[in-house]
N, C-alpha and C positions, 0 to 999 in steps of 0.2 A: 193773283195766285191765292188759292185757299191754303192756309197753313193747317195741315192735317195731323202733324205729329212733330216730335222734337227735331227730327232731321230737317223738316221743312222750316221750322223756326230758326234752326242753326243757319241754314242757307240764307234766309231772309235777313238775319242779323249780321252775317258776314257782309252782305251787300250794303246794309244800312251803315255799318261802321266804315266801310270803304268810302261811301258818300261823305260821311262825317269828316274823315281824314282829308279827302279832296277839298272840301269846303274850308277846312281850317288852315290849309297851307298859305293862301294869299294873306289872310289876316295876321298870321304869325310873321310873315315877311314884312308886312306893314308895321307891326309892333317892333320888329327888330330895327327897322329904319328910324322909328321914333324914339327908341331907347337912347338914353344919355350915357348910361354906364356901359363902358366897353365890355365888362364881364357879362352884363345882361344881354347886350346885343349878340355876343358870341354864343351865349346859352340859347338864345332864340334861333340862331342859325343852326346850331346842333339839334335843337328841337325839331326844326323843319326837316332836317336830314333824317331824323328818327321817324317822323310822320311819313316821309317818303318810303322808308324801309318797311313800315307797317302796311302801307298801301300795297307794296309789292307782295308782301306775305299774304295779305287778304285776297289779292287778285289771284295768286298762285293757288290758294286753297279753294277759291270759287272755281277756277279752271279745273282743278283736280276732281271736282264733283260735277263737272260738265256744265257749269254755270258761268255766265258773263257777270263780272262784278258791277258793271254799270247798270243804269236804269232806275235805281232807287234814288230818292232824294230825302236825306235825313232832315226832317223839320226841326228836331231838337238842336242839331248843330247850327242850322240856319239861324235860330234865335240866339244862340251863344255868340255866333259871329257878329250878328247885328249889335248885340250888347258890347262886345269887345271893340267894335269900330266906334260906337257912340262914347264909351267910357275911357278908352285908352288911346285912340288914334285921333278922332275928331274933336274931342274935348279940349278946352284951353286950360292950361295949368300955369300958375305963377311960379312954380318951383320944379326944377328938373327931377329932384329925388321923389317928390310926390307923384310926378308923371311916371317915373319908373315903378313906383309902388303900384300904381294903377295898372300898368302893363303886366306886372307879375300877377296881380289878382286875376286879370282877364285870361292870361295864359293858363293859370292853374285851373280855372273853370273849364277851359277847353280840355285840358289834360285829364281832369277828373271824369269827364264824360267818356273819354277814351279808356281810362282805367276801368270804369264800370263795364263798358262794352267788351273789352278784352277778357275781363274776369268772367263774365257770363258766357261768352263764347268758349273759353277754355273749359268751363264746367260742363257745358253742353257737349263739347267734343269728348271729354273724358267719359261722360255718361254714355255716349254713343259708341264708346270704345274706339274712337278715332285717335289713337295714341300719338301718331305723328302730327296730326293737327293740333292736339293738345299741347305738345311740346313747342310747336311754332308759336302758338298763341301765348303760352307762358313766357316765352322769350320776349314777345311784343309787350306783354304786360310788365315784365321786369324792367324793360328799357323805358317805358312810359313812366313807371313809378320813379325810376332813377332821375329822369328829367324833372319830374315834379319836386322831388326832394332837393335837387340842385337849385330850383327856383326858390324854395323855402330857405335854403342856406344863403342865397344872395339877399333875399329880403331881410332875414334875421341877422345877416352878417354886416349890415350897414345901411341898406337902402331905407328900411323903415325908421331906423334911428335918425338918419339924416332928414327924412321927411318930417319927423316929429319936431325937428328943430326949426322948420320953415315957418 
């Protein structure tokens, strides 16, 4: 597909972010299983639920514009997932808190990719005067930011301090 204008770019990026979300769900599940902190494991479960809601919203927006959300493959998220698997799931740790700190780090990298995607899409929708789309994307952005902030609170609320003592 040739991207001729902002609307084409908007549709392309909706599909790309849908792919990113789809790819991130299995690794977030795996990180949740690997987490030692119950609070972290629960936050990762909630994160995956939020990713699923985001995918539903992205699919709905694509469908509203007569597009299928599938067919794209987000190479950026592919790399982030590979890194998360290497550094948070498959790596060996001598300390549970350090492992949890690594999981938080990798989750936040995934989340920051989504935050950037939702923010750009929201801006495109607003410029295209797709106010309904913009509101949906703002909601997705707000929820993703909230999840990221929760991870920061878990890290700063004890995980990092405990890991520093290892």
